One Martini backbone bead per residue (centre of mass of N, CA, C, O) as a GRO file, in nm:
protein
  537
    1MET     BB    1  -2.010   1.827   0.934
    2GLU     BB    2  -1.794   1.559   0.916
    3TYR     BB    3  -1.518   1.332   0.920
    4ASN     BB    4  -1.628   1.216   0.630
    5ILE     BB    5  -1.539   1.088   0.332
    6ALA     BB    6  -1.806   1.132   0.177
    7ASP     BB    7  -1.866   1.419   0.261
    8LEU     BB    8  -1.601   1.541   0.156
    9PHE     BB    9  -1.635   1.461  -0.138
   10GLU     BB   10  -1.902   1.615  -0.187
   11SER     BB   11  -1.782   1.895  -0.126
   12VAL     BB   12  -1.593   1.890  -0.372
   13VAL     BB   13  -1.794   1.842  -0.599
   14ASP     BB   14  -1.958   2.115  -0.550
   15VAL     BB   15  -1.696   2.300  -0.653
   16VAL     BB   16  -1.589   2.069  -0.900
   17PRO     BB   17  -1.786   1.909  -1.110
   18ASP     BB   18  -1.618   1.959  -1.406
   19ARG     BB   19  -1.378   1.820  -1.311
   20GLU     BB   20  -1.134   1.607  -1.360
   21ALA     BB   21  -1.088   1.295  -1.177
   22LEU     BB   22  -1.091   1.023  -1.375
   23VAL     BB   23  -0.847   0.800  -1.527
   24TYR     BB   24  -0.889   0.512  -1.744
   25LEU     BB   25  -0.648   0.271  -1.848
   26ASP     BB   26  -0.650   0.003  -1.992
   27HIS     BB   27  -0.532  -0.258  -2.105
   28PRO     BB   28  -0.275  -0.304  -2.275
   29GLY     BB   29  -0.355  -0.236  -2.630
   30THR     BB   30  -0.662  -0.127  -2.644
   31GLY     BB   31  -0.707   0.202  -2.587
   32ALA     BB   32  -0.885   0.222  -2.356
   33GLU     BB   33  -1.100   0.486  -2.210
   34ARG     BB   34  -1.187   0.673  -1.907
   35ARG     BB   35  -1.383   0.972  -1.810
   36LEU     BB   36  -1.431   1.156  -1.500
   37THR     BB   37  -1.597   1.360  -1.329
   38TYR     BB   38  -1.699   1.453  -1.028
   39ALA     BB   39  -2.002   1.423  -1.092
   40GLU     BB   40  -1.980   1.137  -1.223
   41LEU     BB   41  -1.855   0.989  -0.983
   42ASP     BB   42  -2.078   1.051  -0.784
   43ALA     BB   43  -2.312   0.917  -0.941
   44ALA     BB   44  -2.182   0.636  -0.959
   45ALA     BB   45  -2.172   0.591  -0.651
   46ASN     BB   46  -2.473   0.623  -0.598
   47ARG     BB   47  -2.564   0.375  -0.757
   48VAL     BB   48  -2.422   0.167  -0.582
   49ALA     BB   49  -2.546   0.241  -0.311
   50HIS     BB   50  -2.844   0.190  -0.390
   51HIS     BB   51  -2.813  -0.102  -0.470
   52LEU     BB   52  -2.724  -0.209  -0.195
   53LEU     BB   53  -2.967  -0.113  -0.033
   54ASP     BB   54  -3.185  -0.253  -0.220
   55SER     BB   55  -3.038  -0.547  -0.148
   56GLY     BB   56  -2.999  -0.534   0.189
   57ILE     BB   57  -2.766  -0.365   0.269
   58ARG     BB   58  -2.632  -0.259   0.568
   59PRO     BB   59  -2.530  -0.058   0.782
   60GLY     BB   60  -2.206  -0.196   0.881
   61GLU     BB   61  -2.160  -0.376   0.667
   62HIS     BB   62  -1.965  -0.603   0.457
   63LEU     BB   63  -1.751  -0.534   0.168
   64GLY     BB   64  -1.590  -0.683  -0.101
   65LEU     BB   65  -1.281  -0.620  -0.298
   66HIS     BB   66  -1.231  -0.829  -0.594
   67LEU     BB   67  -0.997  -0.638  -0.766
   68TYR     BB   68  -0.892  -0.465  -0.999
   69ASN     BB   69  -0.816  -0.199  -1.141
   70GLY     BB   70  -1.071   0.066  -1.140
   71ILE     BB   71  -1.353   0.237  -1.137
   72GLU     BB   72  -1.516   0.029  -0.967
   73TYR     BB   73  -1.352   0.049  -0.714
   74LEU     BB   74  -1.394   0.353  -0.634
   75GLN     BB   75  -1.698   0.354  -0.668
   76THR     BB   76  -1.746   0.143  -0.439
   77VAL     BB   77  -1.616   0.282  -0.207
   78TYR     BB   78  -1.802   0.533  -0.214
   79GLY     BB   79  -2.067   0.379  -0.202
   80CYS     BB   80  -2.024   0.263   0.076
   81LEU     BB   81  -1.978   0.530   0.233
   82LYS     BB   82  -2.253   0.654   0.166
   83ALA     BB   83  -2.410   0.385   0.299
   84ARG     BB   84  -2.236   0.274   0.549
   85ILE     BB   85  -2.051   0.072   0.421
   86VAL     BB   86  -1.788  -0.162   0.456
   87PRO     BB   87  -1.487  -0.166   0.317
   88VAL     BB   88  -1.296  -0.454   0.171
   89ASN     BB   89  -0.999  -0.577   0.101
   90VAL     BB   90  -0.881  -0.805  -0.163
   91ASN     BB   91  -0.659  -1.043  -0.243
   92TYR     BB   92  -0.618  -1.160  -0.576
   93ARG     BB   93  -0.401  -1.400  -0.502
   94TYR     BB   94  -0.585  -1.566  -0.364
   95VAL     BB   95  -0.691  -1.863  -0.267
   96GLU     BB   96  -0.941  -2.039  -0.152
   97GLU     BB   97  -0.857  -2.061   0.155
   98GLU     BB   98  -0.787  -1.761   0.188
   99LEU     BB   99  -1.067  -1.656   0.113
  100VAL     BB  100  -1.226  -1.793   0.328
  101TYR     BB  101  -1.091  -1.657   0.560
  102LEU     BB  102  -1.150  -1.360   0.485
  103TYR     BB  103  -1.454  -1.365   0.442
  104ARG     BB  104  -1.506  -1.465   0.737
  105ASP     BB  105  -1.340  -1.269   0.911
  106ALA     BB  106  -1.500  -1.010   0.773
  107ASP     BB  107  -1.804  -1.060   0.732
  108LEU     BB  108  -1.916  -1.100   0.453
  109VAL     BB  109  -2.217  -1.002   0.248
  110ALA     BB  110  -2.044  -0.878   0.010
  111LEU     BB  111  -1.939  -0.885  -0.352
  112VAL     BB  112  -1.687  -0.749  -0.565
  113PHE     BB  113  -1.596  -0.898  -0.883
  114ASP     BB  114  -1.389  -1.036  -1.103
  115ALA     BB  115  -1.432  -1.262  -1.352
  116GLU     BB  116  -1.137  -1.378  -1.333
  117PHE     BB  117  -1.224  -1.492  -1.021
  118ALA     BB  118  -1.468  -1.696  -1.032
  119ASP     BB  119  -1.351  -1.974  -0.949
  120ARG     BB  120  -1.264  -1.888  -0.661
  121VAL     BB  121  -1.530  -1.784  -0.562
  122ALA     BB  122  -1.694  -2.047  -0.607
  123ALA     BB  123  -1.519  -2.225  -0.414
  124ALA     BB  124  -1.576  -2.047  -0.149
  125LEU     BB  125  -1.887  -2.006  -0.102
  126PRO     BB  126  -1.984  -2.272   0.055
  127LYS     BB  127  -1.799  -2.156   0.318
  128VAL     BB  128  -1.988  -1.869   0.296
  129PRO     BB  129  -2.302  -1.814   0.407
  130GLY     BB  130  -2.301  -1.487   0.455
  131LEU     BB  131  -2.274  -1.455   0.145
  132ARG     BB  132  -2.550  -1.280  -0.038
  133HIS     BB  133  -2.392  -1.068  -0.240
  134LEU     BB  134  -2.329  -1.032  -0.598
  135VAL     BB  135  -2.080  -0.861  -0.807
  136ARG     BB  136  -1.998  -0.839  -1.156
  137VAL     BB  137  -1.700  -0.781  -1.335
  138GLY     BB  138  -1.774  -0.840  -1.651
  139PRO     BB  139  -1.815  -1.119  -1.785
  140PRO     BB  140  -1.966  -1.392  -1.779
  141ALA     BB  141  -2.005  -1.631  -1.483
  142PRO     BB  142  -2.113  -1.950  -1.440
  143GLU     BB  143  -1.974  -2.020  -1.160
  144VAL     BB  144  -2.166  -1.755  -1.055
  145PRO     BB  145  -2.458  -1.771  -0.960
  146GLY     BB  146  -2.640  -1.459  -0.913
  147ALA     BB  147  -2.467  -1.254  -1.029
  148VAL     BB  148  -2.445  -0.917  -1.069
  149PRO     BB  149  -2.406  -0.703  -1.298
  150PHE     BB  150  -2.261  -0.406  -1.279
  151ALA     BB  151  -2.422  -0.255  -1.497
  152GLU     BB  152  -2.697  -0.326  -1.370
  153ALA     BB  153  -2.654  -0.204  -1.092
  154GLU     BB  154  -2.598   0.082  -1.194
  155ALA     BB  155  -2.861   0.131  -1.359
  156GLY     BB  156  -3.062   0.077  -1.098
  157GLY     BB  157  -2.937   0.320  -0.966
  158SER     BB  158  -2.934   0.611  -0.823
  159PRO     BB  159  -2.771   0.931  -0.887
  160GLU     BB  160  -2.855   1.022  -0.624
  161ARG     BB  161  -2.843   1.073  -0.309
  162GLY     BB  162  -3.022   1.038  -0.033
  163PHE     BB  163  -2.885   1.000   0.255
  164ALA     BB  164  -2.800   0.926   0.545
  165PRO     BB  165  -2.644   1.018   0.799
  166ARG     BB  166  -2.310   1.069   0.886
  167SER     BB  167  -1.983   0.965   1.028
  168GLY     BB  168  -1.666   0.964   1.181
  169ASP     BB  169  -1.729   0.657   1.294
  170ASP     BB  170  -1.715   0.536   1.047
  171GLN     BB  171  -1.590   0.262   0.870
  172PHE     BB  172  -1.254   0.134   0.775
  173ILE     BB  173  -1.110  -0.152   0.615
  174ILE     BB  174  -0.770  -0.290   0.638
  175TYR     BB  175  -0.600  -0.543   0.494
  176THR     BB  176  -0.339  -0.713   0.543
  177GLY     BB  177  -0.094  -0.923   0.393
  178GLY     BB  178   0.029  -1.156   0.583
  179THR     BB  179   0.360  -1.195   0.620
  180THR     BB  180   0.321  -1.298   0.953
  181GLY     BB  181   0.042  -1.422   0.865
  182MET     BB  182  -0.262  -1.369   0.892
  183PRO     BB  183  -0.476  -1.159   0.798
  184LYS     BB  184  -0.564  -0.819   0.904
  185GLY     BB  185  -0.819  -0.602   1.023
  186VAL     BB  186  -0.814  -0.260   1.006
  187MET     BB  187  -0.980  -0.035   1.223
  188TRP     BB  188  -1.130   0.263   1.105
  189ARG     BB  189  -1.193   0.568   1.159
  190GLN     BB  190  -1.252   0.817   0.944
  191GLU     BB  191  -1.123   1.048   1.098
  192ASP     BB  192  -0.851   0.909   1.147
  193LEU     BB  193  -0.785   0.848   0.847
  194PHE     BB  194  -0.784   1.139   0.745
  195PHE     BB  195  -0.530   1.225   0.925
  196SER     BB  196  -0.328   0.968   0.885
  197GLY     BB  197  -0.385   0.876   0.566
  198LEU     BB  198  -0.481   1.182   0.426
  199GLY     BB  199  -0.359   1.448   0.581
  200GLY     BB  200  -0.606   1.643   0.640
  201GLY     BB  201  -0.598   1.785   0.338
  202ALA     BB  202  -0.255   1.822   0.397
  203PRO     BB  203   0.024   1.643   0.365
  204THR     BB  204   0.230   1.923   0.332
  205GLY     BB  205   0.058   2.069   0.561
  206GLU     BB  206  -0.209   2.207   0.707
  207PRO     BB  207  -0.458   2.093   0.852
  208VAL     BB  208  -0.769   2.096   0.888
  209LYS     BB  209  -1.016   2.253   1.123
  210ALA     BB  210  -1.256   2.185   0.919
  211PRO     BB  211  -1.451   2.028   0.697
  212GLU     BB  212  -1.524   2.285   0.520
  213GLU     BB  213  -1.223   2.359   0.437
  214LEU     BB  214  -1.167   2.170   0.203
  215ALA     BB  215  -1.346   2.303  -0.019
  216GLU     BB  216  -1.222   2.583   0.009
  217ARG     BB  217  -0.943   2.504  -0.094
  218VAL     BB  218  -1.030   2.398  -0.370
  219ALA     BB  219  -1.167   2.662  -0.468
  220ALA     BB  220  -0.895   2.843  -0.428
  221GLY     BB  221  -0.730   2.624  -0.579
  222GLY     BB  222  -0.537   2.443  -0.823
  223TYR     BB  223  -0.234   2.284  -0.867
  224GLY     BB  224  -0.224   2.052  -1.107
  225ILE     BB  225  -0.261   1.745  -1.021
  226THR     BB  226  -0.138   1.408  -1.107
  227PHE     BB  227  -0.229   1.104  -0.994
  228PHE     BB  228  -0.030   0.776  -0.983
  229PRO     BB  229  -0.136   0.476  -0.881
  230THR     BB  230   0.034   0.167  -0.952
  231PRO     BB  231  -0.069  -0.006  -0.754
  232PRO     BB  232  -0.282  -0.188  -0.608
  233LEU     BB  233  -0.585  -0.111  -0.450
  234MET     BB  234  -0.573  -0.350  -0.238
  235HIS     BB  235  -0.371  -0.154  -0.132
  236GLY     BB  236  -0.401   0.095   0.083
  237THR     BB  237  -0.200   0.311  -0.033
  238SER     BB  238  -0.342   0.341  -0.311
  239THR     BB  239  -0.622   0.429  -0.223
  240LEU     BB  240  -0.527   0.672  -0.051
  241THR     BB  241  -0.402   0.828  -0.284
  242ALA     BB  242  -0.667   0.873  -0.435
  243LEU     BB  243  -0.817   1.020  -0.202
  244ILE     BB  244  -0.623   1.254  -0.188
  245GLY     BB  245  -0.675   1.360  -0.472
  246PHE     BB  246  -0.980   1.423  -0.417
  247ASP     BB  247  -0.937   1.616  -0.175
  248PHE     BB  248  -0.782   1.821  -0.377
  249GLY     BB  249  -0.929   1.821  -0.664
  250GLN     BB  250  -0.793   1.614  -0.846
  251ARG     BB  251  -0.619   1.390  -1.050
  252VAL     BB  252  -0.673   1.041  -1.146
  253VAL     BB  253  -0.472   0.763  -1.241
  254LEU     BB  254  -0.532   0.442  -1.412
  255HIS     BB  255  -0.440   0.100  -1.404
  256ARG     BB  256  -0.493  -0.228  -1.402
  257LYS     BB  257  -0.179  -0.269  -1.448
  258PHE     BB  258   0.164  -0.319  -1.416
  259VAL     BB  259   0.333  -0.151  -1.693
  260PRO     BB  260   0.605   0.018  -1.757
  261GLU     BB  261   0.556   0.130  -2.046
  262GLU     BB  262   0.268   0.240  -1.982
  263VAL     BB  263   0.341   0.431  -1.759
  264LEU     BB  264   0.520   0.618  -1.934
  265ARG     BB  265   0.308   0.692  -2.146
  266THR     BB  266   0.117   0.824  -1.937
  267ILE     BB  267   0.299   1.042  -1.831
  268GLU     BB  268   0.315   1.184  -2.104
  269LYS     BB  269   0.009   1.210  -2.187
  270GLU     BB  270  -0.101   1.319  -1.879
  271LYS     BB  271   0.101   1.479  -1.713
  272VAL     BB  272   0.235   1.356  -1.473
  273THR     BB  273   0.336   1.440  -1.126
  274SER     BB  274   0.244   1.174  -0.939
  275VAL     BB  275   0.408   0.885  -0.821
  276SER     BB  276   0.321   0.562  -0.700
  277LEU     BB  277   0.508   0.303  -0.523
  278VAL     BB  278   0.713  -0.013  -0.467
  279GLY     BB  279   1.008   0.020  -0.490
  280ASP     BB  280   1.236  -0.147  -0.687
  281ALA     BB  281   1.027  -0.343  -0.826
  282MET     BB  282   0.914  -0.074  -0.987
  283LEU     BB  283   1.160   0.110  -1.063
  284ARG     BB  284   1.348  -0.065  -1.234
  285PRO     BB  285   1.157  -0.112  -1.486
  286LEU     BB  286   1.157   0.190  -1.558
  287ILE     BB  287   1.455   0.211  -1.617
  288ASP     BB  288   1.471  -0.003  -1.839
  289ALA     BB  289   1.273   0.145  -2.029
  290LEU     BB  290   1.435   0.420  -2.045
  291GLU     BB  291   1.697   0.261  -2.161
  292GLY     BB  292   1.512   0.146  -2.390
  293PRO     BB  293   1.210   0.149  -2.548
  294LEU     BB  294   1.156   0.448  -2.376
  295LYS     BB  295   1.350   0.627  -2.492
  296GLY     BB  296   1.260   0.975  -2.464
  297THR     BB  297   1.055   1.014  -2.269
  298ASP     BB  298   0.830   1.244  -2.140
  299THR     BB  299   0.903   1.350  -1.784
  300SER     BB  300   0.871   1.666  -1.708
  301SER     BB  301   0.605   1.653  -1.517
  302LEU     BB  302   0.762   1.511  -1.300
  303PHE     BB  303   0.788   1.564  -0.942
  304SER     BB  304   0.704   1.273  -0.803
  305VAL     BB  305   0.838   0.978  -0.623
  306SER     BB  306   0.669   0.737  -0.425
  307SER     BB  307   0.731   0.518  -0.139
  308SER     BB  308   0.556   0.227  -0.008
  309GLY     BB  309   0.656  -0.080   0.169
  310ALA     BB  310   0.933   0.006   0.023
  311ILE     BB  311   1.257   0.058  -0.065
  312MET     BB  312   1.450   0.288  -0.228
  313SER     BB  313   1.743   0.254  -0.329
  314GLU     BB  314   2.023   0.431  -0.380
  315THR     BB  315   2.099   0.311  -0.655
  316VAL     BB  316   1.820   0.345  -0.794
  317ARG     BB  317   1.781   0.644  -0.744
  318ARG     BB  318   2.027   0.733  -0.908
  319GLN     BB  319   1.937   0.617  -1.181
  320PHE     BB  320   1.671   0.774  -1.203
  321GLY     BB  321   1.784   1.062  -1.162
  322ALA     BB  322   1.946   1.063  -1.435
  323LEU     BB  323   1.672   1.036  -1.611
  324VAL     BB  324   1.487   1.211  -1.376
  325PRO     BB  325   1.582   1.511  -1.246
  326ASN     BB  326   1.288   1.650  -1.168
  327ALA     BB  327   1.247   1.423  -0.952
  328MET     BB  328   1.133   1.333  -0.655
  329LEU     BB  329   1.251   1.098  -0.403
  330LEU     BB  330   1.025   0.915  -0.183
  331ASN     BB  331   1.058   0.769   0.135
  332ASN     BB  332   0.801   0.628   0.289
  333PHE     BB  333   0.643   0.596   0.618
  334GLY     BB  334   0.419   0.318   0.691
  335SER     BB  335   0.079   0.186   0.762
  336SER     BB  336  -0.219   0.036   0.823
  337GLU     BB  337  -0.192   0.123   1.145
  338SER     BB  338  -0.080   0.451   1.088
  339GLY     BB  339  -0.009   0.547   0.823
  340PHE     BB  340   0.165   0.837   0.828
  341ASN     BB  341   0.505   0.922   0.952
  342GLY     BB  342   0.730   0.962   0.713
  343THR     BB  343   1.044   1.079   0.567
  344ALA     BB  344   1.326   1.039   0.428
  345THR     BB  345   1.632   1.131   0.443
  346GLU     BB  346   1.904   1.228   0.252
  347ASP     BB  347   2.112   1.037   0.440
  348SER     BB  348   2.006   0.789   0.344
  349GLY     BB  349   2.155   0.455   0.372
  350PRO     BB  350   2.386   0.210   0.408
  351GLU     BB  351   2.547   0.370   0.628
  352ARG     BB  352   2.282   0.505   0.808
  353GLY     BB  353   2.019   0.425   0.698
  354PHE     BB  354   1.670   0.448   0.765
  355ARG     BB  355   1.583   0.784   0.781
  356ILE     BB  356   1.338   0.967   0.982
  357ARG     BB  357   1.105   1.228   0.995
  358VAL     BB  358   0.879   1.251   1.226
  359ASN     BB  359   0.606   1.295   1.371
  360SER     BB  360   0.471   1.406   1.678
  361ARG     BB  361   0.317   1.102   1.713
  362THR     BB  362   0.608   0.971   1.722
  363GLN     BB  363   0.776   0.680   1.867
  364VAL     BB  364   1.023   0.512   2.064
  365VAL     BB  365   0.960   0.198   2.225
  366ASP     BB  366   0.916  -0.016   2.471
  367PRO     BB  367   0.743  -0.315   2.439
  368ALA     BB  368   0.688  -0.355   2.749
  369SER     BB  369   0.642  -0.055   2.876
  370ARG     BB  370   0.576   0.173   2.653
  371LEU     BB  371   0.827   0.353   2.668
  372PRO     BB  372   1.057   0.561   2.602
  373VAL     BB  373   1.358   0.557   2.471
  374ALA     BB  374   1.672   0.604   2.454
  375ASP     BB  375   1.915   0.724   2.296
  376GLY     BB  376   2.006   0.447   2.079
  377GLU     BB  377   1.787   0.264   2.147
  378VAL     BB  378   1.599  -0.020   2.106
  379GLY     BB  379   1.275  -0.025   1.944
  380ARG     BB  380   0.941   0.064   1.886
  381ILE     BB  381   0.715   0.188   1.684
  382ALA     BB  382   0.492   0.462   1.769
  383GLN     BB  383   0.145   0.581   1.772
  384CYS     BB  384  -0.071   0.860   1.816
  385GLY     BB  385  -0.417   0.930   1.823
  386HIS     BB  386  -0.488   0.871   1.497
  387VAL     BB  387  -0.598   0.556   1.546
  388PRO     BB  388  -0.698   0.261   1.550
  389LEU     BB  389  -0.916   0.032   1.712
  390GLY     BB  390  -0.816  -0.235   1.555
  391TYR     BB  391  -0.881  -0.572   1.514
  392TYR     BB  392  -1.075  -0.767   1.346
  393ASN     BB  393  -1.161  -1.042   1.528
  394ASP     BB  394  -0.886  -0.962   1.734
  395PRO     BB  395  -0.824  -0.919   2.060
  396ALA     BB  396  -0.534  -1.019   2.102
  397LYS     BB  397  -0.387  -0.841   1.888
  398THR     BB  398  -0.496  -0.577   1.995
  399ALA     BB  399  -0.356  -0.591   2.277
  400GLU     BB  400  -0.060  -0.600   2.155
  401THR     BB  401  -0.085  -0.320   1.966
  402PHE     BB  402  -0.293  -0.169   2.153
  403PHE     BB  403  -0.284   0.137   2.355
  404GLU     BB  404  -0.283   0.316   2.670
  405ARG     BB  405  -0.155   0.659   2.754
  406ASP     BB  406  -0.266   0.902   2.932
  407GLY     BB  407  -0.545   0.882   2.753
  408VAL     BB  408  -0.388   0.769   2.497
  409ARG     BB  409  -0.378   0.643   2.184
  410TRP     BB  410  -0.200   0.346   2.065
  411VAL     BB  411   0.046   0.212   1.829
  412LEU     BB  412   0.231  -0.091   1.774
  413LEU     BB  413   0.479  -0.159   1.578
  414GLY     BB  414   0.705  -0.387   1.399
  415ASP     BB  415   0.927  -0.168   1.404
  416MET     BB  416   1.255  -0.124   1.440
  417ALA     BB  417   1.437   0.130   1.642
  418THR     BB  418   1.596   0.448   1.654
  419VAL     BB  419   1.693   0.749   1.841
  420ASP     BB  420   1.800   1.069   1.836
  421GLU     BB  421   1.865   1.390   1.958
  422ASP     BB  422   1.690   1.506   1.693
  423GLY     BB  423   1.451   1.280   1.631
  424VAL     BB  424   1.576   1.072   1.449
  425VAL     BB  425   1.476   0.782   1.276
  426THR     BB  426   1.598   0.444   1.270
  427VAL     BB  427   1.519   0.190   1.060
  428LEU     BB  428   1.573  -0.160   1.084
  429GLY     BB  429   1.299  -0.335   1.102
  430ARG     BB  430   1.136  -0.614   1.124
  431GLY     BB  431   1.114  -0.811   1.395
  432SER     BB  432   1.009  -1.077   1.245
  433GLN     BB  433   1.285  -1.066   1.042
  434CYS     BB  434   1.492  -1.104   1.238
  435ILE     BB  435   1.835  -1.205   1.267
  436ASN     BB  436   1.987  -1.456   1.472
  437THR     BB  437   2.350  -1.438   1.490
  438GLY     BB  438   2.535  -1.512   1.748
  439GLY     BB  439   2.350  -1.274   1.903
  440GLU     BB  440   2.301  -1.114   1.652
  441LYS     BB  441   2.135  -0.851   1.477
  442VAL     BB  442   1.955  -0.881   1.160
  443TYR     BB  443   1.838  -0.669   0.901
  444PRO     BB  444   1.746  -0.723   0.585
  445GLU     BB  445   1.733  -0.433   0.457
  446GLU     BB  446   2.035  -0.364   0.492
  447VAL     BB  447   2.148  -0.593   0.311
  448GLU     BB  448   1.986  -0.530   0.054
  449GLN     BB  449   2.117  -0.259  -0.005
  450ALA     BB  450   2.401  -0.372  -0.052
  451LEU     BB  451   2.331  -0.572  -0.280
  452LYS     BB  452   2.204  -0.353  -0.485
  453SER     BB  453   2.500  -0.218  -0.535
  454HIS     BB  454   2.553  -0.439  -0.716
  455PRO     BB  455   2.594  -0.458  -1.060
  456ASP     BB  456   2.451  -0.769  -1.084
  457VAL     BB  457   2.206  -0.677  -0.906
  458TYR     BB  458   1.856  -0.653  -0.922
  459ASP     BB  459   1.756  -0.844  -0.678
  460ALA     BB  460   1.668  -0.884  -0.314
  461LEU     BB  461   1.671  -1.123  -0.042
  462VAL     BB  462   1.661  -1.175   0.319
  463ALA     BB  463   1.745  -1.460   0.530
  464GLY     BB  464   1.700  -1.701   0.781
  465VAL     BB  465   1.906  -1.990   0.856
  466PRO     BB  466   1.957  -2.262   1.001
  467ASP     BB  467   2.232  -2.307   1.251
  468ALA     BB  468   2.441  -2.496   1.442
  469THR     BB  469   2.633  -2.254   1.535
  470TRP     BB  470   2.446  -1.960   1.504
  471GLY     BB  471   2.131  -2.055   1.458
  472HIS     BB  472   2.177  -1.836   1.222
  473HIS     BB  473   2.200  -1.741   0.882
  474VAL     BB  474   2.282  -1.539   0.615
  475ALA     BB  475   2.064  -1.512   0.331
  476ALA     BB  476   2.088  -1.474  -0.027
  477VAL     BB  477   1.842  -1.374  -0.263
  478VAL     BB  478   1.914  -1.360  -0.618
  479GLN     BB  479   1.876  -1.134  -0.891
  480VAL     BB  480   2.002  -1.108  -1.199
  481ARG     BB  481   2.106  -0.938  -1.440
  482ARG     BB  482   2.067  -0.905  -1.757
  483GLY     BB  483   2.369  -1.049  -1.883
  484ALA     BB  484   2.494  -1.125  -1.626
  485ALA     BB  485   2.701  -1.252  -1.416
  486HIS     BB  486   2.738  -1.480  -1.174
  487PRO     BB  487   2.785  -1.439  -0.864
  488SER     BB  488   2.964  -1.509  -0.598
  489LEU     BB  489   2.995  -1.535  -0.271
  490THR     BB  490   3.266  -1.389  -0.263
  491ASP     BB  491   3.175  -1.139  -0.414
  492ILE     BB  492   2.954  -1.053  -0.217
  493GLN     BB  493   3.129  -1.035   0.037
  494SER     BB  494   3.327  -0.824  -0.072
  495HIS     BB  495   3.114  -0.603  -0.126
  496CYS     BB  496   3.000  -0.594   0.183
  497ARG     BB  497   3.250  -0.534   0.371
  498ASP     BB  498   3.233  -0.204   0.333
  499ARG     BB  499   2.905  -0.196   0.443
  500LEU     BB  500   2.937  -0.430   0.666
  501ALA     BB  501   2.925  -0.614   0.914
  502GLY     BB  502   3.035  -0.930   0.946
  503TYR     BB  503   2.758  -1.061   1.060
  504LYS     BB  504   2.589  -0.948   0.792
  505ILE     BB  505   2.718  -1.129   0.601
  506PRO     BB  506   2.667  -1.351   0.376
  507ARG     BB  507   2.674  -1.727   0.386
  508GLN     BB  508   2.456  -1.729   0.150
  509LEU     BB  509   2.379  -1.817  -0.203
  510VAL     BB  510   2.090  -1.751  -0.416
  511ILE     BB  511   1.997  -1.814  -0.742
  512THR     BB  512   1.730  -1.650  -0.922
  513ASP     BB  513   1.516  -1.560  -1.164
  514THR     BB  514   1.306  -1.458  -0.940
  515ILE     BB  515   1.148  -1.239  -0.726
  516GLN     BB  516   0.917  -1.275  -0.479
  517ARG     BB  517   0.618  -1.080  -0.491
  518SER     BB  518   0.393  -0.873  -0.469
  519PRO     BB  519   0.208  -0.678  -0.682
  520SER     BB  520   0.346  -0.416  -0.519
  521GLY     BB  521   0.655  -0.525  -0.410
  522LYS     BB  522   0.648  -0.687  -0.168
  523ALA     BB  523   0.794  -0.885   0.045
  524ASP     BB  524   0.866  -1.252   0.048
  525TYR     BB  525   0.996  -1.410   0.318
  526ARG     BB  526   0.894  -1.695   0.314
  527TRP     BB  527   1.005  -1.766   0.041
  528ALA     BB  528   1.305  -1.704   0.099
  529ARG     BB  529   1.341  -1.912   0.324
  530GLU     BB  530   1.265  -2.164   0.158
  531VAL     BB  531   1.483  -2.136  -0.060
  532ALA     BB  532   1.730  -2.131   0.128
  533ALA     BB  533   1.675  -2.395   0.286
  534SER     BB  534   1.669  -2.582   0.040
  535ALA     BB  535   1.960  -2.518  -0.060
  536ASP     BB  536   2.103  -2.597   0.211
  537GLY     BB  537   1.993  -2.905   0.211
   0.00000   0.00000   0.00000
């Protein structure tokens, strides 16, 4: 056996076939739920795999997952991996032209989609001639003729395994969100993804030394963990969280969409131990629910709440900690291109910045020489070893981001950072979002942390707006707490003055009803820049 994700999953199934693997609680209010054991999830994935192979999809070809969260999503991921078909995540918020770009860029030959997106799929199809097989989840969609109902595809596929040998070189592609341009497909060898994205079978301990050891650990240990990835599975971190849960032989809980009150009810009902989410945009609504309609909810089972893709600010962490004191709050750092890099230190915050203890494969390097920077100097975070092969269909971006040094493969991330004498890395922010004002560099995340500590600020994004004097000025786009008075620019500046250097203090304030983010809570900086520039004009 190799470090192949499907092989590893099957090895776990074989030692705990009757253990509950996946619980799906449907759209809030319906009360519908489905529960699958490891053996049932394995058989369900086999059915999808055989249907795809029987339909002429060949190993190495690409299948898109254009779906909300659900059993079908993870069932199809494993089905693809079993059949050596490459799964590709599709952002379900994309409109026709964006879908056309992604479908074509990813060379999709098959698509599994939710009926809710049928009109967009139908509009894109004429421009994607290579897309030859469609499977529809949900009610009939006349807009997409020829799409096979998922239930029919599942029923027609064999529940047995019987697949050709697989390899650690088989691929898994994760498309990035495209916040700084068009989305890019990150190509992972499954062996590399297993160690960098899935923790090598032990995210908090020693990785396995042989593939067979994974199932041995599951057979020997109990754990009793229930993982609850609350963001959309279309974002890599959420799918990887679920796969980590299965590698542990533990239970994974899913909701179709993020609804704070339902998340809390599920934590209580299913005795959830580990929740993953994305920053304040998801944690704040949980706080509001716990202080309001869900006050008194039993969250005593909750051991950890982890965030990837956005920071849980110190203010919001403190508020949640007062309500759920038994839960550790972990700000994790990673990306589609690197997997997991490290977790924020306890002294991270507005005063000292977002500080992480990185793994031994991570460095801060000069982006030109790609050599390590001196302590205290600004560089870009890079990781070596188990890193992706590059970006699919984009050799130019691959050459910019991936490099080799002394015979070792590296990936150069977009995050600017410094490193101190103890090896602790302070993440400054994405270089692409850095604001140059009067020759000084301002990273939005640092200003956002200070803004969120204001008692009337519910959420905030920071962007640079062209300025005749300074080149750009710092603009704050703020969503005010319900019932709070609108702060003035002077109020905001006074609040920030004790927390930030003068050049970092916002020179412009825009109050908005809501802050626009992705479904998983990631910042939409293009939107913030447009809002601020429009208000400034």
